[in-house]
DSSP file (Angstrom, degrees, kcal/mol; ACC not computed):
  #  RESIDUE AA STRUCTURE BP1 BP2  ACC     N-H-->O    O-->H-N    N-H-->O    O-->H-N    TCO  KAPPA ALPHA  PHI   PSI    X-CA   Y-CA   Z-CA
    1    1 A X              0   0    0      0, 0.0     4,-0.1     0, 0.0    52,-0.0   0.000 360.0 360.0 360.0 110.8    0.0    0.0    0.0
    2    2 A X    >   -     0   0    0      1,-0.1     3,-1.6     2,-0.1    61,-0.1  -0.269 360.0-112.3 -74.7 160.9    1.8    3.1   -1.2
    3    3 A X  T 3  S+     0   0    0      1,-0.3    -1,-0.1    59,-0.1    18,-0.1   0.836 116.1  62.3 -57.8 -32.8    1.8    6.4    0.7
    4    4 A X  T 3  S+     0   0    0      3,-0.0    -1,-0.3     2,-0.0     3,-0.1   0.140  74.3 142.4 -84.2  22.1   -0.2    7.9   -2.2
    5    5 A X    <   -     0   0    0     -3,-1.6     3,-0.1     1,-0.1    47,-0.0  -0.281  60.3 -92.8 -63.1 151.4   -3.1    5.6   -1.6
    6    6 A X        -     0   0    0      1,-0.1    -1,-0.1    46,-0.1    -2,-0.0  -0.176  48.9 -88.9 -64.9 157.0   -6.5    7.1   -2.1
    7    7 A X        -     0   0    0     -3,-0.1    -1,-0.1     1,-0.1     2,-0.1  -0.235  41.2-132.4 -62.0 153.7   -8.4    8.7    0.8
    8    8 A X        -     0   0    0      2,-0.3    -1,-0.1    -3,-0.1    44,-0.1  -0.337  26.6-102.0 -94.7-177.5  -10.7    6.5    2.8
    9    9 A X  S    S+     0   0    0     -2,-0.1     2,-0.5    42,-0.1    -2,-0.1   0.529 105.6  71.2 -81.6  -6.2  -14.3    7.3    3.9
   10   10 A X     >  -     0   0    0      1,-0.1     4,-1.9    41,-0.1    -2,-0.3  -0.946  64.3-159.8-118.8 120.3  -13.0    8.1    7.3
   11   11 A X  H  > S+     0   0    0     -2,-0.5     4,-2.5     1,-0.2     5,-0.2   0.851  93.7  58.8 -63.5 -34.9  -11.0   11.3    8.0
   12   12 A X  H  > S+     0   0    0      1,-0.2     4,-2.0     2,-0.2    -1,-0.2   0.868 106.1  48.3 -65.5 -34.7   -9.6    9.9   11.2
   13   13 A X  H  > S+     0   0    0     -3,-0.3     4,-2.5     2,-0.2    -1,-0.2   0.906 111.1  50.6 -69.4 -41.2   -8.1    7.0    9.3
   14   14 A X  H  X S+     0   0    0     -4,-1.9     4,-1.9     2,-0.2    -2,-0.2   0.902 110.8  49.1 -62.7 -40.3   -6.6    9.4    6.7
   15   15 A X  H  X S+     0   0    0     -4,-2.5     4,-2.2     2,-0.2    -1,-0.2   0.893 110.7  50.7 -64.9 -39.2   -5.1   11.5    9.5
   16   16 A X  H  X S+     0   0    0     -4,-2.0     4,-2.8     2,-0.2    -2,-0.2   0.901 107.3  53.4 -65.4 -40.2   -3.7    8.4   11.1
   17   17 A X  H  X S+     0   0    0     -4,-2.5     4,-2.3     2,-0.2    -1,-0.2   0.894 109.3  48.7 -62.1 -39.4   -2.1    7.3    7.8
   18   18 A X  H  X S+     0   0    0     -4,-1.9     4,-1.8     2,-0.2    -1,-0.2   0.908 110.6  51.4 -65.1 -41.0   -0.4   10.8    7.5
   19   19 A X  H  X S+     0   0    0     -4,-2.2     4,-1.0     2,-0.2    -2,-0.2   0.940 110.1  49.0 -59.8 -47.3    0.8   10.4   11.1
   20   20 A X  H >< S+     0   0    0     -4,-2.8     3,-0.9     1,-0.2    -2,-0.2   0.930 110.2  50.7 -58.2 -47.7    2.3    7.0   10.3
   21   21 A X  H 3< S+     0   0    0     -4,-2.3     3,-0.4     1,-0.2    -1,-0.2   0.827 114.4  44.8 -61.4 -32.3    4.0    8.3    7.1
   22   22 A X  H 3< S+     0   0    0     -4,-1.8    -1,-0.2     1,-0.2    -2,-0.2   0.561 118.8  41.1 -88.7  -9.3    5.5   11.1    9.1
   23   23 A X    X<  +     0   0    0     -4,-1.0     3,-2.1    -3,-0.9    -1,-0.2  -0.292  62.2 146.7-134.9  49.0    6.6    9.0   12.1
   24   24 A X  T 3  S+     0   0    0     -3,-0.4     4,-0.2     1,-0.3    -1,-0.1   0.757  74.3  55.4 -61.6 -25.1    8.0    5.8   10.7
   25   25 A X  T 3  S+     0   0    0     60,-0.2    -1,-0.3    -3,-0.1    62,-0.1   0.401  93.9  91.6 -89.6   4.8   10.6    5.5   13.5
   26   26 A X  S <  S-     0   0    0     -3,-2.1     2,-0.9    -6,-0.2    -3,-0.0  -0.325  98.1 -78.6 -87.7 174.4    7.9    5.7   16.2
   27   27 A X        +     0   0    0      1,-0.1    -1,-0.1    -2,-0.1    -2,-0.1  -0.676  54.5 168.6 -73.2 108.4    6.0    2.8   17.9
   28   28 A X        +     0   0    0     -2,-0.9    -1,-0.1    -4,-0.2    32,-0.1  -0.106  19.8 142.5-116.4  33.6    3.5    2.0   15.2
   29   29 A X     >  -     0   0    0      1,-0.1     4,-2.7    31,-0.0     5,-0.3  -0.293  67.4-108.3 -66.9 160.1    2.2   -1.3   16.6
   30   30 A X  H  > S+     0   0    0      1,-0.2     4,-2.7     2,-0.2     5,-0.2   0.886 121.8  53.7 -57.7 -38.3   -1.5   -2.0   16.3
   31   31 A X  H  > S+     0   0    0      2,-0.2     4,-2.2     1,-0.2    -1,-0.2   0.923 110.2  45.5 -63.1 -44.3   -1.8   -1.4   20.0
   32   32 A X  H  > S+     0   0    0      2,-0.2     4,-2.0     1,-0.2    -2,-0.2   0.906 115.3  46.7 -67.1 -41.3   -0.2    2.1   19.8
   33   33 A X  H  X S+     0   0    0     -4,-2.7     4,-1.5     2,-0.2    -2,-0.2   0.894 111.4  51.6 -68.2 -38.9   -2.2    3.1   16.8
   34   34 A X  H  X>S+     0   0    0     -4,-2.7     5,-2.5    -5,-0.3     4,-0.5   0.918 109.8  49.7 -61.9 -43.2   -5.4    1.9   18.4
   35   35 A X  H ><5S+     0   0    0     -4,-2.2     3,-1.1     1,-0.2    -1,-0.2   0.900 107.3  54.8 -62.4 -40.1   -4.6    3.9   21.5
   36   36 A X  H 3<5S+     0   0    0     -4,-2.0    -1,-0.2     1,-0.3    -2,-0.2   0.841 112.8  42.7 -60.8 -33.4   -4.0    6.9   19.3
   37   37 A X  H 3<5S-     0   0    0     -4,-1.5    -1,-0.3    -3,-0.2    -2,-0.2   0.440 111.5-121.9 -91.6  -1.4   -7.4    6.5   17.8
   38   38 A X  T <<5S+     0   0    0     -3,-1.1     2,-0.3    -4,-0.5    -3,-0.2   0.893  72.2 123.0  59.0  41.7   -9.1    5.8   21.2
   39   39 A X  S   <S-     0   0    0     -5,-2.5    -1,-0.2    -6,-0.1    -2,-0.1  -0.890  71.2 -97.2-125.4 158.0  -10.3    2.4   19.9
   40   40 A X     >  -     0   0    0     -2,-0.3     4,-3.0     1,-0.1     5,-0.2  -0.416  39.0-115.0 -66.7 154.5   -9.8   -1.1   21.2
   41   41 A X  H  > S+     0   0    0      1,-0.2     4,-2.5     2,-0.2     5,-0.2   0.904 115.2  49.2 -60.3 -41.5   -7.1   -2.9   19.3
   42   42 A X  H  > S+     0   0    0      2,-0.2     4,-2.0     1,-0.2    -1,-0.2   0.933 114.1  43.9 -64.9 -46.6   -9.5   -5.4   17.8
   43   43 A X  H  > S+     0   0    0      2,-0.2     4,-2.7     1,-0.2     5,-0.2   0.915 113.5  52.0 -65.8 -42.3  -12.0   -2.8   16.6
   44   44 A X  H  X S+     0   0    0     -4,-3.0     4,-3.2     1,-0.2     5,-0.3   0.944 109.1  49.6 -57.9 -48.7   -9.2   -0.6   15.3
   45   45 A X  H  X S+     0   0    0     -4,-2.5     4,-2.2    -5,-0.2     5,-0.2   0.896 112.5  48.4 -59.3 -40.8   -7.7   -3.5   13.3
   46   46 A X  H  X S+     0   0    0     -4,-2.0     4,-2.2     2,-0.2    -1,-0.2   0.944 115.5  42.7 -64.2 -49.0  -11.1   -4.3   11.8
   47   47 A X  H  X S+     0   0    0     -4,-2.7     4,-2.4     2,-0.2     5,-0.2   0.924 115.0  49.6 -65.1 -45.8  -11.9   -0.6   10.8
   48   48 A X  H  X S+     0   0    0     -4,-3.2     4,-2.6    -5,-0.2     6,-0.4   0.927 112.8  46.3 -61.4 -46.2   -8.4    0.0    9.5
   49   49 A X  H  X S+     0   0    0     -4,-2.2     4,-2.2    -5,-0.3    -1,-0.2   0.899 112.6  50.7 -64.2 -40.8   -8.4   -3.1    7.4
   50   50 A X  H  < S+     0   0    0     -4,-2.2    -1,-0.2    -5,-0.2    -2,-0.2   0.898 116.8  40.6 -63.3 -40.3  -11.9   -2.4    6.0
   51   51 A X  H  < S+     0   0    0     -4,-2.4    -2,-0.2    -5,-0.2    -1,-0.2   0.835 128.9  26.2 -79.2 -34.0  -10.9    1.2    5.1
   52   52 A X  H  < S-     0   0    0     -4,-2.6    -3,-0.2     2,-0.3    -2,-0.2   0.652  93.7-125.1-107.3 -18.3   -7.4    0.6    3.7
   53   53 A X  S  < S+     0   0    0     -4,-2.2     2,-0.3    -5,-0.4    -4,-0.2   0.570  83.1  84.3  81.7   7.8   -7.5   -3.0    2.4
   54   54 A X  S    S-     0   0    0     -6,-0.4    -2,-0.3    -5,-0.1    -1,-0.2  -0.984  82.6-109.2-139.6 150.0   -4.4   -3.8    4.6
   55   55 A X     >  -     0   0    0     -2,-0.3     4,-2.6     1,-0.1     5,-0.2  -0.377  39.1-109.0 -68.2 158.4   -3.8   -4.8    8.1
   56   56 A X  H  > S+     0   0    0      1,-0.2     4,-2.6     2,-0.2     5,-0.2   0.918 119.9  49.3 -55.8 -43.3   -2.2   -2.2   10.3
   57   57 A X  H  > S+     0   0    0      1,-0.2     4,-2.5     2,-0.2    -1,-0.2   0.919 112.4  46.6 -64.1 -43.5    1.1   -4.2   10.4
   58   58 A X  H  > S+     0   0    0      2,-0.2     4,-2.3     1,-0.2    -1,-0.2   0.900 113.1  50.1 -65.8 -39.7    1.1   -4.7    6.6
   59   59 A X  H  X S+     0   0    0     -4,-2.6     4,-2.0     2,-0.2    -2,-0.2   0.943 112.5  45.9 -63.4 -48.2    0.4   -1.1    6.0
   60   60 A X  H  X S+     0   0    0     -4,-2.6     4,-2.5    -5,-0.2    -2,-0.2   0.928 113.1  50.1 -62.1 -45.6    3.1    0.2    8.3
   61   61 A X  H  X S+     0   0    0     -4,-2.5     4,-2.7     1,-0.2     5,-0.2   0.903 108.2  53.0 -61.7 -39.8    5.7   -2.3    6.9
   62   62 A X  H  X S+     0   0    0     -4,-2.3     4,-2.1     1,-0.2    -1,-0.2   0.897 110.8  46.8 -64.1 -38.6    4.9   -1.3    3.3
   63   63 A X  H  X S+     0   0    0     -4,-2.0     4,-2.4     2,-0.2    -1,-0.2   0.899 112.4  50.2 -68.1 -39.7    5.5    2.4    4.2
   64   64 A X  H  X S+     0   0    0     -4,-2.5     4,-2.4     2,-0.2    -2,-0.2   0.908 112.0  47.0 -65.2 -41.5    8.7    1.6    6.0
   65   65 A X  H  X S+     0   0    0     -4,-2.7     4,-2.7     2,-0.2    -1,-0.2   0.902 110.8  52.6 -66.9 -40.1   10.0   -0.5    3.0
   66   66 A X  H  X S+     0   0    0     -4,-2.1     4,-2.0    -5,-0.2    -2,-0.2   0.918 111.1  46.8 -60.7 -43.1    9.0    2.3    0.6
   67   67 A X  H  X S+     0   0    0     -4,-2.4     4,-2.1     2,-0.2    -2,-0.2   0.904 112.0  50.5 -65.5 -40.9   11.0    4.8    2.7
   68   68 A X  H  X S+     0   0    0     -4,-2.4     4,-2.6     1,-0.2    -2,-0.2   0.894 107.3  54.7 -63.3 -39.8   13.9    2.4    2.9
   69   69 A X  H  X S+     0   0    0     -4,-2.7     4,-2.2     1,-0.2    -1,-0.2   0.933 107.5  49.5 -58.6 -46.3   13.8    2.0   -0.9
   70   70 A X  H  X S+     0   0    0     -4,-2.0     4,-1.8     1,-0.2    -1,-0.2   0.911 112.2  48.0 -60.7 -42.5   14.0    5.8   -1.4
   71   71 A X  H  X S+     0   0    0     -4,-2.1     4,-1.9     1,-0.2     6,-0.3   0.893 111.2  50.4 -66.6 -39.1   17.0    6.0    0.9
   72   72 A X  H  < S+     0   0    0     -4,-2.6    -1,-0.2     1,-0.2    -2,-0.2   0.867 113.4  46.8 -65.2 -35.7   18.7    3.1   -0.8
   73   73 A X  H  < S+     0   0    0     -4,-2.2    42,-3.5    -5,-0.2    43,-0.8   0.822 124.4  28.6 -73.9 -32.2   18.2    4.8   -4.2
   74   74 A X  H  < S+     0   0    0     -4,-1.8     2,-0.3    40,-0.2    -2,-0.2   0.485 115.2  46.3-116.4  -4.4   19.3    8.3   -3.2
   75   75 A X     <  -     0   0    0     -4,-1.9    41,-0.1    -5,-0.2    40,-0.0  -0.867  58.9-138.7-134.7 168.6   21.9    7.9   -0.4
   76   76 A X        +     0   0    0     -2,-0.3    -4,-0.1    38,-0.0     3,-0.1   0.092  54.9 143.5-107.3  18.2   25.0    6.0    0.6
   77   77 A X        -     0   0    0     -6,-0.3    -2,-0.1     1,-0.1     5,-0.0  -0.273  58.0-103.0 -59.2 142.9   23.8    5.7    4.2
   78   78 A X     >  -     0   0    0      1,-0.1     4,-2.1     4,-0.0     3,-0.4  -0.275  28.0-112.3 -65.0 155.8   24.7    2.3    5.8
   79   79 A X  H  > S+     0   0    0      1,-0.2     4,-2.8     2,-0.2     5,-0.2   0.840 116.3  60.3 -58.9 -34.5   21.9   -0.2    6.2
   80   80 A X  H  > S+     0   0    0      1,-0.2     4,-2.0     2,-0.2    -1,-0.2   0.918 107.3  45.3 -59.9 -43.7   22.0    0.1   10.0
   81   81 A X  H  > S+     0   0    0     -3,-0.4     4,-3.0     2,-0.2     5,-0.2   0.922 113.1  49.7 -66.4 -44.1   21.1    3.8    9.6
   82   82 A X  H  X S+     0   0    0     -4,-2.1     4,-1.8     1,-0.2     6,-0.3   0.910 109.7  51.9 -62.1 -42.2   18.4    3.2    7.1
   83   83 A X  H  <>S+     0   0    0     -4,-2.8     5,-1.6     1,-0.2     6,-1.6   0.928 114.7  42.1 -60.5 -45.3   16.8    0.4    9.3
   84   84 A X  H ><5S+     0   0    0     -4,-2.0     3,-1.3     4,-0.2    -2,-0.2   0.928 113.1  52.6 -67.0 -44.9   16.7    2.8   12.3
   85   85 A X  H 3<5S+     0   0    0     -4,-3.0    -1,-0.2     1,-0.3    -2,-0.2   0.803 112.9  44.4 -63.8 -29.9   15.5    5.8   10.3
   86   86 A X  T 3<5S-     0   0    0     -4,-1.8    -1,-0.3    -5,-0.2    -2,-0.2   0.391 115.2-111.2 -97.9   3.5   12.6    3.9    8.8
   87   87 A X  T < 5S+     0   0    0     -3,-1.3    -3,-0.2    -4,-0.3   -59,-0.1   0.531  87.6 117.6  82.4   5.1   11.5    2.2   12.0
   88   88 A X      < -     0   0    0     -5,-1.6     2,-2.1    -6,-0.3    -4,-0.2   0.623  60.5-156.6 -80.2 -11.5   12.6   -1.3   10.9
   89   89 A X        +     0   0    0     -6,-1.6     2,-0.3    -7,-0.1    -5,-0.2  -0.185  58.4  39.0  74.2 -44.0   15.1   -1.1   13.8
   90   90 A X  S  > S-     0   0    0     -2,-2.1     4,-2.3    -7,-0.2     5,-0.1  -0.937  76.0-119.4-138.7 159.2   17.7   -3.7   12.6
   91   91 A X  H  > S+     0   0    0     -2,-0.3     4,-2.7     1,-0.2     5,-0.2   0.874 115.6  56.8 -62.8 -36.6   19.4   -4.8    9.4
   92   92 A X  H  > S+     0   0    0      2,-0.2     4,-2.4     1,-0.2    -1,-0.2   0.926 108.4  45.1 -61.1 -44.9   17.9   -8.2    9.9
   93   93 A X  H  > S+     0   0    0      2,-0.2     4,-2.7     1,-0.2     5,-0.2   0.890 111.5  53.6 -66.2 -39.1   14.4   -6.8   10.0
   94   94 A X  H  X S+     0   0    0     -4,-2.3     4,-2.4     2,-0.2    -2,-0.2   0.932 110.0  48.0 -59.0 -46.5   15.2   -4.6    7.0
   95   95 A X  H  X S+     0   0    0     -4,-2.7     4,-2.6     2,-0.2    -2,-0.2   0.929 112.2  48.4 -60.0 -47.1   16.3   -7.8    5.1
   96   96 A X  H  X S+     0   0    0     -4,-2.4     4,-2.4     1,-0.2    -2,-0.2   0.920 112.5  48.1 -62.0 -43.7   13.2   -9.8    6.0
   97   97 A X  H  X S+     0   0    0     -4,-2.7     4,-2.7     2,-0.2     5,-0.3   0.899 112.2  49.4 -64.6 -40.4   10.9   -6.9    5.0
   98   98 A X  H  X>S+     0   0    0     -4,-2.4     4,-3.2    -5,-0.2     5,-1.2   0.924 111.2  49.0 -64.3 -44.0   12.7   -6.5    1.7
   99   99 A X  H  X5S+     0   0    0     -4,-2.6     4,-0.6     4,-0.2    -2,-0.2   0.918 115.1  45.4 -60.3 -43.1   12.5  -10.2    1.0
  100  100 A X  H  <5S+     0   0    0     -4,-2.4    -2,-0.2    -5,-0.2    -1,-0.2   0.913 126.0  28.2 -67.3 -43.9    8.8  -10.3    1.8
  101  101 A X  H  <5S+     0   0    0     -4,-2.7    -2,-0.2    -5,-0.2    -3,-0.2   0.815 138.1  17.2 -91.7 -33.4    7.9   -7.2   -0.1
  102  102 A X  H  <5S-     0   0    0     -4,-3.2    -3,-0.2    -5,-0.3    -2,-0.1   0.516  88.5-128.3-122.4 -10.7   10.4   -6.9   -3.0
  103  103 A X  S  <<S+     0   0    0     -5,-1.2     2,-0.3    -4,-0.6    -4,-0.2   0.836  78.9  80.5  62.6  35.2   11.9  -10.4   -3.2
  104  104 A X  S    S-     0   0    0     -6,-0.7    -2,-0.3    -9,-0.1    -1,-0.2  -0.943  82.7 -95.9-153.2 173.6   15.5   -9.1   -3.1
  105  105 A X     >  -     0   0    0     -2,-0.3     4,-2.4     1,-0.1     5,-0.2  -0.591  32.9-115.6 -91.8 159.0   18.0   -7.9   -0.5
  106  106 A X  H  > S+     0   0    0      1,-0.2     4,-2.6    -2,-0.2     5,-0.2   0.901 116.6  51.5 -58.4 -41.0   18.5   -4.2    0.3
  107  107 A X  H  > S+     0   0    0      2,-0.2     4,-2.4     1,-0.2    -1,-0.2   0.920 111.0  46.7 -64.7 -43.4   22.1   -4.3   -1.0
  108  108 A X  H  > S+     0   0    0      2,-0.2     4,-1.8     1,-0.2    -1,-0.2   0.896 112.1  51.5 -65.3 -39.0   21.0   -5.9   -4.3
  109  109 A X  H  X S+     0   0    0     -4,-2.4     4,-2.7     2,-0.2     5,-0.2   0.936 110.1  49.2 -61.4 -46.3   18.2   -3.3   -4.6
  110  110 A X  H  X S+     0   0    0     -4,-2.6     4,-2.2     1,-0.2    -2,-0.2   0.928 109.2  51.7 -60.8 -46.3   20.7   -0.5   -4.0
  111  111 A X  H  < S+     0   0    0     -4,-2.4    -1,-0.2     1,-0.2    -2,-0.2   0.878 116.8  40.7 -58.4 -37.4   23.1   -1.8   -6.6
  112  112 A X  H  < S+     0   0    0     -4,-1.8    -1,-0.2    -5,-0.2    -2,-0.2   0.862 128.0  25.3 -80.7 -36.5   20.4   -2.0   -9.2
  113  113 A X  H  < S+     0   0    0     -4,-2.7    -2,-0.2    -5,-0.2    -3,-0.2   0.429  76.3 131.7-115.6   0.8   18.4    1.3   -8.5
  114  114 A X     <  -     0   0    0     -4,-2.2   -40,-0.2    -5,-0.2   -41,-0.2  -0.332  30.6-173.2 -60.3 133.8   20.8    3.8   -6.9
  115  115 A X        +     0   0    0    -42,-3.5     2,-0.3   -40,-0.0   -41,-0.2   0.437  61.0  60.4-108.8  -3.2   20.4    7.1   -8.7
  116  116 A X              0   0    0    -43,-0.8   -41,-0.1   -41,-0.1    -2,-0.0  -0.829 360.0 360.0-122.6 163.1   23.3    9.1   -7.0
  117  117 A X              0   0    0     -2,-0.3    -1,-0.1   -43,-0.1   -43,-0.1   0.424 360.0 360.0 -93.4 360.0   27.0    8.5   -6.8
């Protein structure tokens, strides 16, 4: 689910999606997001999935991987820094998310798509 996904029928979900995109290194667990929306975790997960077509965890991971992709394409920052900056926390988690979402490693992605020297 890209950052540019269309608006939902609920303004509060759209505001939460903007918050997530702007705070990728924060605690974006379903529990934390549910608390932010003043909903139970179960109800929040149901509403969020219905409105966005993705679970909260899948949505957050997709935004984090998208942000990591941009950093890999445009910077020479080490993978450790990219993992922390995007909220993936560790190089291992960055690798797992890349394998799951893009079917390649971060290093291979960078070699193929880097646009700067």
